[in-house]
N, C-alpha and C positions, 0 to 999 in steps of 0.2 A: 408459491414461487419455486422455480428450479434452483436448487442449491448444489453446488459442485464441491466435492471434497476428495482430496488425494491422501490416503493414509500415510504416505511417505512424509508428509509435513509433520507428523508426530515424532519423527526420529531426531529432530533438532532439539538438543537440550544443553544448556551451557550455564555459565555464571556471569555475574556482572559486578562491577564496583559501583555501589549506590551510596553516595555520601562518603563515609569512611569505612564502609562495610563490604566485604566480599561475600555475596549471597547467591543462592540459585536464582537465575534470572526470573523476574516476574513475568516475562514473556515465555510462557511454558506450554507444553503440550496440553495440559489440563484446560487451557483456554478453549481449545477446539473440542475436546471430549465433553466439556460442560455444555457447549452449544449443541453438539450432536445429541446429547441426552435430552435436552429441552426440545429440540426440533422433532424428536421421535414421538413426542406427545401432540404434535400439530399435524395440519394437513399438508405441510410443504413437502415437496419431493426432494429428497437428498440423494443425489446420484454419485456413487463412488467411481472415480476415474483413476487412471494410472499413467504416470509419465512414461512415454516411450523409452526404449533403451537409448543411452547416451551415445552420440557419435564419438568415435575415437578422436582424441585431440590431434592426432596426426593426419586425420582424414579431412579433406576440404569440406566447407559448409555445403549443405544442399543448395541446389540452384534456386535462383530468385523466384522461379515459378512455384516452388514449394513454400508459399508464403507463410503458412501457419506451422512450419516445422519449428519446434521449441528451441532447438539449439541454434537455428538460424536467427530466430527472434532475439535470443540472448546475444548472439555475436554482433548483430547490427545495432543493438542498443547499449551495450556495455563494452568497456575496453577489454581487449584480449588478455593482457597481462593480469588484469584484476580478476577476471574469470578464472584464469589458470591458478592464481593465488588461492582463491576460494576452493577450487577443486582439489588442490594438492597439498596445502600447507599442513593440514592436521596429520595426514598419512605420512608425509615426509618427516615431520617432527617426531612422530612415534617410531618410525623406522630408524632414525638416528639416535634413539634412546633419550631424547630430550624430554619426553613426556610419556606417561602411561596412556594406553589407548583410550581409557575412560576419562582422561582429563580434558579440560578445556584450555584453549589458548587465548590469552589476552595480551595486548601490546604492553611493553614496558617503557617505551619512549615514543615520542612523536618528533617529526622534523621541525627544527626551529623555523619560525616565519622568516622567509627571504633568505635563509642560510642553508636550506636543505639541499641534498644532492639533486642532480637533474634526472636521475633514474632510480628505480627501486633498488635498494641495497640487497646484497646477497645473504646477509645474516637473517635467519628466520625470525628472530625476535624483533629486529629492526623493520623487517618487511611487514609485520603485523601493524606497526605504527604508521607505516607508509600507506597502507591500504585501509586505514580506518581513521576516524576522527574523534572517537570517544571510547569509553571503557564499558559500554553496554552491549557490545556486539562480539562476544566471545565466539570462538569456533570450536565445536565439538566434532566427534566422529560422524555424526549424522547431519551436520549443518549443510554441506553441499547438496546432498541428495534431497533434503527437505527444501532447500532454496530453489533447486532446479525443478522440483515437482510441478507439473503443469496444471493450470486451471482450464486449459483448452480441451474440452471433452471430445468424445467420439460419437455422440448421439445426435439428437435433433435439437440441441440447445440453440443452434443458429436460427431456428424458427421461433424462438421465444423473444418477446420484446424486452423482458427483464430477466437477468440471471444474477444470482449472488454466488461469489467464489469465496470459499473459506481459506483465503490466502494466508499462509504462515510459512516462514516469518513474514511480518508486515514489510512494507516497502517504501513509504513516502519520504523517509529521511535520508536513505542512502543516495549517493550520486552514482554516476556510471563508472566511477573509479574508486570509491571509498564506501566502506560499511559504516554504519552509525545508527544509534537510536533503535537497536534491535533489528535493523534492516540491512539486507545484503544485496538483493536484486530489487530494483524499483518496479513493482508489479504494474503500476499505472503506466509507466513508460513502455513496458512490454505490451500491455493491452492496447496502447495507442498504435504501436507498430503493427499489432495484429489487425486492428480496424483499418489501418491504411493498406495493409496487404490485401484485405478483402474488398475494400471500397475505393481505393485509390489514394495516392500520396497527398492529394489536396483535400481530403475529407476534413471537415470542420468538427472539432471535438472539444467538448467542455469537460473539465475536471472540477468536481465540487468536493472539497476536502473538509470533512466534518470531524476529524480527529481533534482532540484538545490541543495537540502540538502542531505547530506550523510544518508543512511538508516542504522543508528546505530543498530536498533533493528534487522533487517534482518541479518546484518553481524554477530551479536552476536549469533544468534541461530545456524548458520551454520559454525562457525569459525573452528570447528573441524570435519566437515562432508566432507568425500571424494567423495560423490555422488551429492553434490550441489555446483555449482560454483556461486559465487556472484561477479558481475562486476559493479562498480559504477562510473559514471562521475558526479562530484559535485563541488560546490564552495569551494575553499581552505580556511581553517580557518573560515568557516562560521558555523552557527548552524548545528548540535548539538555540535560543537566546540571540543569535546574530542575524536572524532573518525574520520576516513577517511583518515589517512596518507597512503602514498605509502608503507611504511614498514609494514603495517598491511597485512600480506599475508596468514593468517591462521595458525593453529597449527596442529600437527600430530593427526590424520591421514589426516587432511584436509590442510596440508601445501601446499601453492601454489594455493589453490582454491579460495582465496579472492584477488580480484584485484581492488584497488582503484586508480582512475585517478582524482586527485584534480586539478581544473583549476582556474585561477584568475578571479575575478569579471570582468564583461565586456569582457570576452573572446570572440574573433571574431567567426563568424559562420565557417569560413574556419578552424581555429584551432580546434573548437569543432568537426567538422566532421572528421578531420584527427585523432584526439584522439579517437573518436568513432569507427572508422575503426580498430584502433589498438586493442580496446577492443573486437570487433567482431571477429577478427582473433584469439584471445585467446579463445573465446567461440567455434569457429569452430574447433580448435584443441582438445577441450574437447569432441566434438561430442555428445551433449546432446540429450536425447529422446524428450525433451520438453523445450520450452523457456517461461519464465514468464517475462513480462516487467512491472516494476513499473514506470508508465508513468506520469511524472510531467511536468507542464507547467509554473512553477515559474522560468524557465530558460528564459522566455520572457523578452525582454529588459526593459519593463515598469513595471514589477512585483514589488510590494512594499516589498516583503520578499525575493527576489532573484535577478536574473538578469545577464545573459550573454548577449552578443550582438546579440541575436537571434530575428528574426522577423518572421511573419507568413509564408512566403514562405520557410523559412529554415526548418520548420517542415516537409514539404513534402519531402525534400531531406533526412532528418533524417529517416523518415518512410520508404522510398525507400531503403536506405542503410541497415537498419536492416532487412527488409524482404528479400532483395536480398541475404543477408549473411546466413540467416537461413530460410529454406523453410519447416520446420516441424511444428508440432502442437505448437501453441502459444496462450497464454492468456495474454491480456493486462489489467492491473489493474490501475485505476486512482489514482494518488497521489495528489500533490499540483497544484497550479495555481490560482492566485487571482485577476486577471484583468477580471472582469466579462464580459465585452463586447467583449473581445478577446479570451475568453476561448473556446467557440464554434468554431470559425474560426481556431484557432491554432490546436485544436484536429482534425477538419475536414481536415486540410492540412496534418497532420500526417497520417490520414487514407487514404487520397488520394494517398500519397506516398507509403503506404503499399500495396495498391491495384495495383499500377504501378509495384511494385516489384513482386507481385503475377503474373501479366500478363507476365512479363519478364520470370519468371520461367516456366509458362505453354507454352508460345510461343516457348521456347527452348526445350520443351519436358522433362524438368527436374523434374519428379515426385519425391517426397521426399521418401527416405527410409534411415534407419539407415545405416551409413557406416560400 
């Protein structure tokens, strides 16, 4: 499989408040370097790509005809003041002498529910709380560059049916106005915009979220969208705590397009695969033009932030089942997974299963076409 990696994603390094401890964030550059080290021992093609130079904030966005321009995709999917905050807050705080350039910024307060101001406050510490919803998304000197780093390559990956993007930071928790859960820009939302730019605004897209934690940000963006189906398997009553219930099915005109499958912690591999196949049947009934997979490995049984009873061989089964179910164009986006020495093997097992699924399709002569 073609794997895309932008080295700029390694520049993001920050801290988080986990429980009562301020620690280096578990979402670290070492997650990607461990994956790359493992992939170097495999047959997968890892292509290094580089984000194009950023447009000046004072310059207008590129025209709509330039559909895959990175800054345009960010501008049409995320709020301008939020992007400006991500772009400038660390440098501004350092220039004002509020922090050392090597320090990370974390919110010190959040707006009270129903009593907050109607617009972002001017105080930099207050703005951090305005544009975030938790204490796991600190901002360091390299956060914006890493967040912006594109996974849209410049080669022939558009001719590939399946592409894996080593997206970092992850994206499925943040909204289009707030960071949270290690996420700053919602990579799935940007990917949907890219697919629509290439194939038309009415393209039907399915998002399968396999991270241990519910993708509250992705769900929120498409909750009323009749052309995007969101299916999530995640830990019941786990972070982000306030979303992910089965009864959250979407609202008109997107009612029925949101499918949550909450599972108990330590859920067995057998139960997980059974529930996964149910979600895949729902996606098959939707008949999407493209599948996006928010691929998290915090479902691993030893993960410090998640944990179903899944072991490395189980990811091969999962990858095979997903690919066997949907044989059309697919983009895999990396989300969570925090056991560094198992992240590469777990991802490798998923890709191995995906390729087995591909071979089954081609062996059976089942070339993909929209039904």
